[in-house]
N, C-alpha and C positions, 0 to 999 in steps of 0.2 A: 489633501495630497492627490495629485493626478496619477493617471495610470502608470506613466513612465517611472516616476519617482518611487511609487509603491512597489512596482515590479522589480526595479533595481535594488531596492532595500531588501526585499525577500530573497533575491538571488544572492546578494552579498552575505546575508545571514546564513543561508544554506551552504554556500561555498566555504565560508570561514569555519563552520562547524566540521565540514569534511576535512579541511586542511589541518585543523587542530587534532582531530582523531588520527589522521594519517601520520602526522609528525610524532605523536605520542607513541604510536606503534613502532615507528622507526627508532625512536629514542630508547625504548625499552630493549629492543633487539640489539642495538649497538652497545649499550652498557653491558649486557650479558655476554656478547661476543668478545668485547675487549677484555673482560675479566677472564673468560675461558681461554683465550689465546695466550695471554700473559702467563697464566698459571701453567698451561700446557707447555709453552716454550721454555719456561724455567725448569719444570719437572722432567720434560721429555728431551732436554738438551738440544733444542732446535732454535738456533739463533734467528732463522728465517721466520718461524711462527711468532717468536717473541717480538721481533721487529714489526711484524704485521699487526700484532696486538697493540703495540705502542702507536702504530699508525692509525688503528681503529679508534683510539682515544680522540683523534681529530674529528671522527664522525659524531661523537657525542657532543663535541663543541659545536659542530654544524647543526645538530639537532636542536640544541638550545637556541642557537641564533635564528634558525628558521621558525621555531615555535614563537620566539619573541616577536619576530617580524610579522608573522601571521596574526598574532593577537593585536598588534598595533594596526595592521591593515583592516581588521574587522571592526574597528570602532566606528567607522563610517564618517560622513562629513560633519564638521562643526564650524564654529566661527573662525578658527585658525586654518583648518584644512577644508576649504570649500569644495574641493574636488575629491574628498576622501583621502585615505592613506594608502592607496594602491601602489604608490611608488616604493613603499617599504618592501613589497614583494619583489619588485624589480631590483632594489638594492640588495636584497637577500640573494637573488640569483647571481648578481654580479660578484658579491663577496664569496659565494661558493665557487664560482669559476676561478677566482684568484686563489682560493685555498687549494683547488685542484692543481693549479699550476705549481704551487709551492710543493705539494705532495709529489707530483710527477718529477719535478727537478730533484727532490730528495731521493726518490727511488732510482733515478738515472745516475746520480752521483754515487750512490751506494753500489749499484750494479757495476759501474765502471771500476770502482775500487776493488770489488770482488774479482772481476776479470783480471785486473792487473795483478792481484795477489796470486791467483791461480796460475797465471802465465809465468810467474816468478817462482814457482815451486810450492806455493802454499796449498793447503788442503782445507776442505770444509768438513766439519764433524758430521757423522752419520746420525740423523735424528731417530727417536723412538717411534714405534708404530702409532702411538696415540696422537702424534703430531699430524700424521696423515689423515686420521679419522676426523680430528677437529678441523683440519683444512677443508675437507669435503663438506662437513656440516656448515661451515662458514660460507662457502661458495653457494650452497643451496639456499641458505637463509637470505643472503644479500641479493641473489638473483630473484628470489620470490618477492623481496621488498621492492626491487626495481619495477617489476611488473605491476605490483599492487599500487605503488606510488604513481607510476606513469598513467595507469588507468584513472586514478583519482584526479591527477593533474589535467588530463584531457576532459574529464567530466565537468570539472569546476572551471577550467580555463585559467588555472593558477600558474603563473610563471615560476613562482617559488617552488611549487611541488614538482613541476616538470624538471627544473634544475636539480632538485633534491633527488628525483628518480635517477638521473644520470650519475649523481654522486654514488648512489647505491650500486649502479652498474660498474662504475669505475673501481669501487672497492671490491666487487666480486671478481673483476678481471685481475686486479692486483693480487688478491688471495689465490686465484687460480694459477697465476704465474709462480707464486710462492709454493703452491701445491706441486706444480711440475718439478720445481727444484728439489723439494722434499722427496718426491717419488723417485726422481733420478738418483738422488744421493742414497736412497735406501736400496734400490734394486738394480741399478745399472753400473755400479762400481764408482770408484773414486774419480776417474778421469771424466766421467759424465756429470759431475757435480757443477761443471761450468754452465750447465743448462739453467741453473737458478738465476745467476746474475744476468745472463743473456735474455732470459724471458722477462726479467724485471725491467730491463732497458726497453724491450719492445713494448711492454705494457705502458711504460711511462710516456712513450711517444703517443700511444693511443689516448691516454688520459689527457695529454696536451691538446689533442684534436677535439676531444669531448669538451674540454674547458673552453676552447674557442667557439664551439657550436652553441654553448649556452651563454657565453659572455658577450658575444656580438649582439644578439637581440636585446640583451639587458642594456648595453651601452647605447644602442640606437633608441631605445625607449627613454632612457634618461636624457638623451639629446633631443627628444621629441620628434623623431623621424615620423613621417606620415605613415598611415596604414598601408599595407600592400595594395598594389594596383587592383587586384581582383576584388578586394573588399571595397575600395573606392568605387569600382564599377557597380557593385551591388547597391551601394548607397545612391549612386546616380539613377539606377533603374527604379529604386523604390520611390525616390522623390519625383522623378519624371512621370511615373505611373500613378501618383496620388491625385485624385480628383480635386480640381480647383487650383493646382499649381500650373502657372503659365510658363515659368522659367525659374532657374536658380543659378547662383554664381557664388564666388568667394568661398568655395568648399575648403575647409581645413580640418584635418584629422590627426589624431595621435592616440597613443595608449596611455593608460594610467593603471598599471597592474593588469587585472583582467578586464577593466572597464575601457571601452572605446569612447573617446570624446569626439563629437562631430559638431563643427560650427559651420553654418552656411546661411546664405541669404536666399529667401524664396520670394518670387514675384507672384502676386495674385491680382484678381480684378480690383481696380482702384475703387469701385463702388461697393465692394464687399464690406460688411460690418466687421467690427473688431471681434465679436463673438464668433462669426463664421471663419475668419482667418485663424483665430485661436484653435478652433476645432480641426482645421487643416494641419496645424503644427502638432497637435496631439496625435493625429492619425499618422503623421510621418514618424513620430517618435515610437508609436506602437509598432508600426511595420518594421522599423529598423531593429527594434528589440527582438521581434520574432525572427528576423533574418540573421542577425549577428550576435545575439545574446545581450549581455549588459552594455547598454549604450547611454551616454549622457549627451543630450543634444542642446545646442544653443542656436535657436533659429530666429533670424531677424526677418520680419515681414516687410516687403516693399510693394508699392502699387505698380502694376504692369501697364506700360503705355505703348505696347506694340514694338518693343525693341527687337533687334535682329534675333531670329530664331536660334542662332548658334549659341545663345545664352543657355540653351537647354543642356549643353554638355557640362555646365558647371565650372568651366575653366576661365570665365571672364570675371 
């Protein structure tokens, strides 16, 4: 096994271990919070907390989905998945974004209905103090999970964990909006209970924005859009500055989960031996891995016959 493959395998193993641990932490917290909210909503006569608890059940479904995707993506390449299973992570991120859209629309519809009810003389029941306490605990837990998962997502480069982190943040914002409504209903009087549905509508719009922010990169990856221009420039710099490379062209890039796939043709001295040219490709792969992280390279070697120097930019 050469350096690149060995390095990529170890990075994949380490990343997948972090992903599974992070997802299990989130799953445990979401199950506990869902049960706590539902019980508190029923006992404390808070329809807002009860609804938020039912909404939290979707988090548990998300946890199970992310965990399943992470386990699949960590199996590595085989005869059927020659590039590995990184796209399962991307699919998980896309599905989470869709779930967030559904949740946001549900919150928005519920908020509009509550506003309509209030404007037509309806009232909201005053919740018990326990509902306020549970709401505060839920916000603190979900915000902590957001920062923890976001940190792990950045460390591992996992799109699934990054999307999962935003899901925690969206749930924290949703619960915070519910908490504002509960606090208003408890301390500001009956006419201020309209704050609850208005806050829910505002948060639902924010959740839709977050869903777009995580859904767009996932769709682009599934459609195999090229890597960002700055990363392509880094690749060009690495290849151009590798000893023995005379020129390169036909650069193609894409993402496969946290793995960057780089295809290119390099031109070397036509009198160079096969072993020497192979060492150049290994050096390119090593330097790209050091610069970008997990990289799978497919490098085609061609003899250089003094072609126009503009080939050096890799666009020909």
